[in-house]
VOPAGU-2260 file (C-alpha; in pm, 1 decimal, decimal comma):
REM VOPAGU-2260
SITE   aa  ch    i         X         Y         Z
SITE  MET   A    0     -20,9      -8,6       6,6
SITE  PRO   A    1     163,7     330,9     -96,8
SITE  ARG   A    2     206,3     572,0     189,1
SITE  LEU   A    3     261,1     950,9     195,2
SITE  VAL   A    4     344,4    1160,0     509,5
SITE  PHE   A    5     235,4    1510,1     491,2
SITE  ASP   A    6     268,7    1862,9     651,4
SITE  ILE   A    7     194,9    2216,4     571,3
SITE  GLU   A    8     301,6    2583,0     692,6
SITE  THR   A    9      62,5    2869,0     703,1
SITE  VAL   A   10      86,9    3241,5     718,3
SITE  GLY   A   11    -228,1    3447,7     821,6
SITE  GLU   A   12    -304,5    3791,5     696,7
SITE  ASP   A   13    -189,9    4104,1     868,0
SITE  PHE   A   14    -478,8    4179,7    1093,1
SITE  ASN   A   15    -423,0    4545,2    1059,2
SITE  ALA   A   16    -448,1    4576,2     709,6
SITE  LEU   A   17    -816,1    4430,1     713,7
SITE  ASP   A   18   -1117,1    4626,5     635,2
SITE  HIS   A   19   -1320,1    4737,6     942,6
SITE  ALA   A   20   -1636,0    4479,7     908,4
SITE  THR   A   21   -1370,5    4184,0     854,7
SITE  GLN   A   22   -1179,7    4343,2    1210,6
SITE  ASP   A   23   -1522,9    4352,9    1374,7
SITE  VAL   A   24   -1614,7    4009,0    1313,0
SITE  LEU   A   25   -1309,6    3882,2    1433,1
SITE  THR   A   26   -1293,8    4079,9    1767,9
SITE  ARG   A   27   -1673,3    4052,5    1782,9
SITE  TRP   A   28   -1634,1    3768,0    2095,4
SITE  ILE   A   29   -1331,1    3863,0    2274,7
SITE  LYS   A   30   -1471,2    4222,1    2305,9
SITE  LYS   A   31   -1795,1    4015,9    2485,0
SITE  ASP   A   32   -1539,9    3780,3    2671,2
SITE  SER   A   33   -1305,9    4019,7    2809,7
SITE  ASP   A   34   -1361,5    4219,3    3137,3
SITE  SER   A   35   -1094,1    4484,0    3089,6
SITE  THR   A   36    -897,6    4668,5    2852,6
SITE  GLU   A   37    -606,0    4449,3    2968,5
SITE  GLU   A   38    -756,1    4118,7    2877,3
SITE  TYR   A   39    -894,5    4259,8    2552,7
SITE  GLU   A   40    -540,3    4393,3    2427,4
SITE  THR   A   41    -409,2    4042,3    2532,8
SITE  ALA   A   42    -679,7    3839,7    2349,3
SITE  LEU   A   43    -627,0    4050,5    2057,3
SITE  GLU   A   44    -258,1    4014,5    2012,6
SITE  GLU   A   45    -353,1    3600,0    2065,2
SITE  LEU   A   46    -617,1    3638,1    1779,1
SITE  LYS   A   47    -348,0    3827,9    1544,3
SITE  GLY   A   48    -108,9    3596,0    1603,3
SITE  GLY   A   49    -331,1    3321,8    1514,8
SITE  MET   A   50    -443,2    3417,4    1194,2
SITE  GLY   A   51    -277,1    3157,8    1000,7
SITE  PHE   A   52    -504,3    2872,1    1174,9
SITE  SER   A   53    -792,6    2909,7     980,2
SITE  PRO   A   54    -806,5    2882,5     571,4
SITE  LEU   A   55   -1011,5    3213,6     584,3
SITE  THR   A   56    -764,7    3441,3     713,0
SITE  GLY   A   57    -453,2    3271,8     664,9
SITE  GLU   A   58    -276,9    3083,8     353,9
SITE  ILE   A   59     -58,7    2768,2     282,7
SITE  VAL   A   60     310,4    2902,5     192,0
SITE  VAL   A   61     485,1    2509,4     231,9
SITE  ILE   A   62     337,0    2187,5     127,5
SITE  GLY   A   63     562,5    1895,0     217,0
SITE  VAL   A   64     499,5    1518,1      94,5
SITE  TYR   A   65     744,8    1228,0     216,6
SITE  ASP   A   66     725,2     860,6      77,6
SITE  PRO   A   67     861,0     660,8     392,3
SITE  ASP   A   68     899,1     344,9     163,8
SITE  LYS   A   69    1119,2     528,1    -126,9
SITE  GLU   A   70    1288,3     775,7     158,1
SITE  GLN   A   71    1198,7    1034,6     -97,4
SITE  GLY   A   72     972,9    1358,4     -97,7
SITE  ALA   A   73     865,5    1713,5    -159,3
SITE  VAL   A   74     851,2    2082,1     -22,3
SITE  TYR   A   75     667,1    2278,3    -225,4
SITE  PHE   A   76     731,4    2634,6    -128,7
SITE  GLN   A   77     594,4    2990,1    -154,5
SITE  SER   A   78     893,8    3234,9    -226,8
SITE  PRO   A   79     738,8    3608,2    -308,0
SITE  ASP   A   80     974,7    3848,9    -424,6
SITE  VAL   A   81    1319,6    3641,7    -415,4
SITE  GLU   A   82    1425,7    3468,9    -687,8
SITE  ALA   A   83    1482,1    3071,6    -585,0
SITE  LYS   A   84    1569,3    2783,1    -776,4
SITE  GLU   A   85    1470,4    2416,6    -734,0
SITE  PHE   A   86    1756,5    2200,4    -559,0
SITE  THR   A   87    1756,8    1864,2    -408,7
SITE  GLU   A   88    1902,1    1795,4     -62,2
SITE  ASP   A   89    1894,7    1469,5     146,7
SITE  GLY   A   90    1623,6    1337,5     -96,7
SITE  ILE   A   91    1406,5    1556,7     -66,8
SITE  ARG   A   92    1301,1    1804,9    -380,6
SITE  PHE   A   93    1255,0    2175,4    -267,6
SITE  ARG   A   94    1075,9    2319,4    -538,1
SITE  PRO   A   95     905,3    2737,0    -541,7
SITE  MET   A   96     628,7    2806,8    -662,5
SITE  SER   A   97     278,8    2999,4    -557,6
SITE  GLU   A   98      16,6    2847,8    -344,7
SITE  LYS   A   99    -290,0    2740,3    -620,9
SITE  GLU   A  100      79,2    2555,1    -780,4
SITE  MET   A  101     121,2    2400,5    -453,9
SITE  LEU   A  102    -266,2    2279,0    -424,7
SITE  LYS   A  103    -240,1    2158,4    -792,5
SITE  ASN   A  104      73,9    1946,2    -747,6
SITE  PHE   A  105     -42,8    1826,3    -409,0
SITE  TRP   A  106    -370,0    1667,1    -486,8
SITE  ASP   A  107    -181,9    1542,2    -856,4
SITE  GLY   A  108      62,5    1342,9    -657,7
SITE  ALA   A  109    -206,0    1224,4    -402,5
SITE  LYS   A  110    -361,9    1032,1    -674,0
SITE  GLU   A  111     -59,2     786,2    -642,3
SITE  TYR   A  112    -114,5     701,3    -278,9
SITE  ASP   A  113    -364,2     467,7     -45,7
SITE  GLU   A  114    -251,8     577,2     273,0
SITE  PHE   A  115    -161,2     901,6     423,3
SITE  ILE   A  116     -19,5    1016,1     747,5
SITE  THR   A  117       7,2    1309,6     935,9
SITE  PHE   A  118      13,4    1443,8    1299,7
SITE  ASN   A  119    -305,5    1651,3    1373,6
SITE  GLY   A  120    -373,3    1633,7    1013,5
SITE  ARG   A  121    -780,1    1578,7    1059,9
SITE  MET   A  122    -787,5    1881,1    1292,2
SITE  PHE   A  123    -568,3    2125,3    1056,2
SITE  ASP   A  124    -375,4    2011,3     774,1
SITE  ALA   A  125    -652,3    1823,4     600,4
SITE  PRO   A  126    -950,7    2064,0     623,0
SITE  PHE   A  127    -709,1    2353,6     548,2
SITE  LEU   A  128    -571,9    2199,1     220,5
SITE  ALA   A  129    -952,2    2143,6     125,0
SITE  VAL   A  130   -1085,2    2505,1     177,1
SITE  ARG   A  131    -771,3    2617,5      30,9
SITE  SER   A  132    -828,7    2448,3    -256,5
SITE  ALA   A  133   -1178,3    2512,6    -314,3
SITE  ILE   A  134   -1121,4    2864,9    -319,8
SITE  TYR   A  135    -874,8    2834,3    -610,5
SITE  LYS   A  136   -1168,8    2579,8    -734,9
SITE  ILE   A  137    -959,2    2337,8    -731,5
SITE  ARG   A  138   -1098,2    1997,8    -629,2
SITE  PRO   A  139    -917,8    1752,0    -387,5
SITE  SER   A  140    -830,0    1425,1    -560,9
SITE  VAL   A  141    -861,8    1198,6    -261,8
SITE  ASP   A  142   -1093,6    1268,5      52,4
SITE  LEU   A  143    -872,1    1286,7     345,9
SITE  MET   A  144   -1170,6    1403,3     584,4
SITE  GLU   A  145   -1402,7    1029,3     541,5
SITE  GLY   A  146   -1431,4     905,1     893,6
SITE  ARG   A  147   -1256,5     978,2    1188,7
SITE  TYR   A  148   -1216,0     616,3    1275,7
SITE  LEU   A  149    -984,7     378,4    1067,1
SITE  TYR   A  150   -1284,5     142,6    1026,6
SITE  GLN   A  151   -1492,3     395,6     861,3
SITE  GLN   A  152   -1280,0     479,9     579,3
SITE  ARG   A  153   -1386,6     336,9     291,9
SITE  GLY   A  154   -1174,4     513,5       2,0
SITE  VAL   A  155    -833,2     623,3      74,0
SITE  ARG   A  156    -678,3     557,0     483,1
SITE  HIS   A  157    -568,1     877,5     653,4
SITE  ILE   A  158    -401,5     772,5     992,6
SITE  ASP   A  159    -360,1    1069,8    1203,4
SITE  LEU   A  160     -72,6     991,5    1470,4
SITE  PHE   A  161    -251,9    1255,2    1711,8
SITE  ASP   A  162    -570,3    1060,9    1663,3
SITE  GLN   A  163    -397,1     729,7    1715,4
SITE  LEU   A  164    -136,7     795,8    1970,9
SITE  THR   A  165    -397,4     939,1    2212,0
SITE  PHE   A  166    -639,1     683,9    2126,7
SITE  TYR   A  167    -880,9     947,8    1979,4
SITE  GLY   A  168    -831,5    1193,0    2303,9
SITE  ALA   A  169    -863,0     902,5    2561,7
SITE  THR   A  170    -498,5    1001,1    2698,8
SITE  ARG   A  171    -565,6    1266,9    2969,9
SITE  ARG   A  172    -203,9    1428,5    2843,6
SITE  LYS   A  173    -217,4    1410,5    2490,2
SITE  GLY   A  174     109,5    1601,3    2374,6
SITE  GLY   A  175     218,2    1779,9    2054,2
SITE  LEU   A  176     478,7    1635,4    1786,4
SITE  HIS   A  177     776,4    1739,2    1977,6
SITE  LEU   A  178     712,0    1551,7    2356,0
SITE  TRP   A  179     604,7    1251,0    2109,2
SITE  SER   A  180     917,0    1285,3    1931,6
SITE  ARG   A  181    1099,1    1296,8    2253,2
SITE  ALA   A  182     954,0     981,6    2409,2
SITE  PHE   A  183    1020,9     763,1    2080,8
SITE  GLY   A  184    1377,9     913,8    2093,1
SITE  ILE   A  185    1309,2    1106,2    1729,6
SITE  LYS   A  186    1464,4    1435,9    1680,9
SITE  SER   A  187    1220,8    1675,0    1687,2
SITE  PRO   A  188    1202,6    1966,2    1431,0
SITE  LYS   A  189    1250,6    2213,8    1709,4
SITE  GLU   A  190    1583,0    2032,4    1821,5
SITE  ASP   A  191    1722,3    2285,0    1516,2
SITE  GLY   A  192    1604,1    2627,4    1709,8
SITE  VAL   A  193    1280,2    2683,1    1466,8
SITE  THR   A  194     931,9    2619,8    1575,7
SITE  GLY   A  195     558,1    2660,6    1404,9
SITE  ASP   A  196     554,2    3010,3    1621,0
SITE  ASP   A  197     839,5    3124,7    1411,2
SITE  VAL   A  198     734,7    3052,0    1069,0
SITE  SER   A  199     532,4    3407,0    1030,9
SITE  ARG   A  200     848,8    3589,7    1121,3
SITE  LEU   A  201    1055,8    3367,8     906,2
SITE  PHE   A  202     795,1    3469,3     619,5
SITE  LYS   A  203     823,3    3832,3     679,0
SITE  GLU   A  204    1192,2    3808,6     684,5
SITE  LYS   A  205    1168,1    3613,7     369,3
SITE  LYS   A  206    1354,6    3377,9     480,7
SITE  TYR   A  207    1136,7    3085,1     270,3
SITE  ILE   A  208    1415,9    2819,0     256,3
SITE  ASP   A  209    1426,8    2803,6     601,9
SITE  ILE   A  210    1015,4    2787,4     633,3
SITE  ALA   A  211    1073,9    2455,9     390,2
SITE  ARG   A  212    1356,3    2289,2     578,0
SITE  TYR   A  213    1199,1    2309,5     919,9
SITE  ASN   A  214     885,6    2157,2     719,4
SITE  VAL   A  215    1103,2    1875,4     660,2
SITE  GLY   A  216    1172,4    1790,5     970,7
SITE  ASP   A  217     845,3    1754,8    1065,9
SITE  LEU   A  218     794,5    1534,4     796,2
SITE  LYS   A  219    1088,4    1309,3     915,1
SITE  ALA   A  220     950,0    1316,1    1272,7
SITE  THR   A  221     618,3    1223,5    1152,2
SITE  SER   A  222     749,7     940,2     942,2
SITE  ALA   A  223    1028,6     840,7    1227,0
SITE  LEU   A  224     681,2     823,3    1494,9
SITE  TYR   A  225     445,1     657,7    1211,4
SITE  GLY   A  226     719,4     348,5    1206,3
SITE  TYR   A  227     640,2     312,4    1610,7
SITE  TRP   A  228     293,5     310,7    1569,6
SITE  ASP   A  229     257,0      98,3    1266,1
SITE  LYS   A  230     494,0    -191,9    1437,2
SITE  TYR   A  231     405,3    -181,1    1804,2
SITE  LEU   A  232      64,1     -49,7    1824,9
SITE  ARG   A  233    -104,1     -83,4    1529,6
């Protein structure tokens, strides 16, 4: 069964550049829930920093894919205003392109696989990909959201390791990719000094290849974690 690990990186719009109607919609609830100006300002800063978590206020700047059987992959990344060339590094092909082109390439490649592997992909990556694709009038080639439980998935299989390792949320402390990698002795992407929180800053600084390389760390950590799950917990 051909298997593919995938992961995305996203950035949000500039809140201050949004029209007043959109700003009002986004801040309506924090205005109601805040008991003081200080609470509101804190919540507003959190809102501004989280714009990239929604496909309605964010965009995809990197899509990474990795075939664990072939030990090869590709990272599609945006590089606006900076000329970047395609290159290969440790079996990973880095290819600069627009968000629309990234999405087309992802779905074209997805046709060749039966099993998809992510960490928290059902909650974030897969729906984000689907919505951003619809915005560009691109139809997904496979359904990555069919049935949360594996026995419900009749088409392709999407194994979200966050679901599987926490037994669909049964464990009390769920943990992120870093903690799970650490527990299994896998190199965490955070060990190189970059975290998901740095992506927006790096994008503003035009360090697009740094974001792409960070994504590779996520792909390989997820792939290694899948190996443990597949062998000992499946």
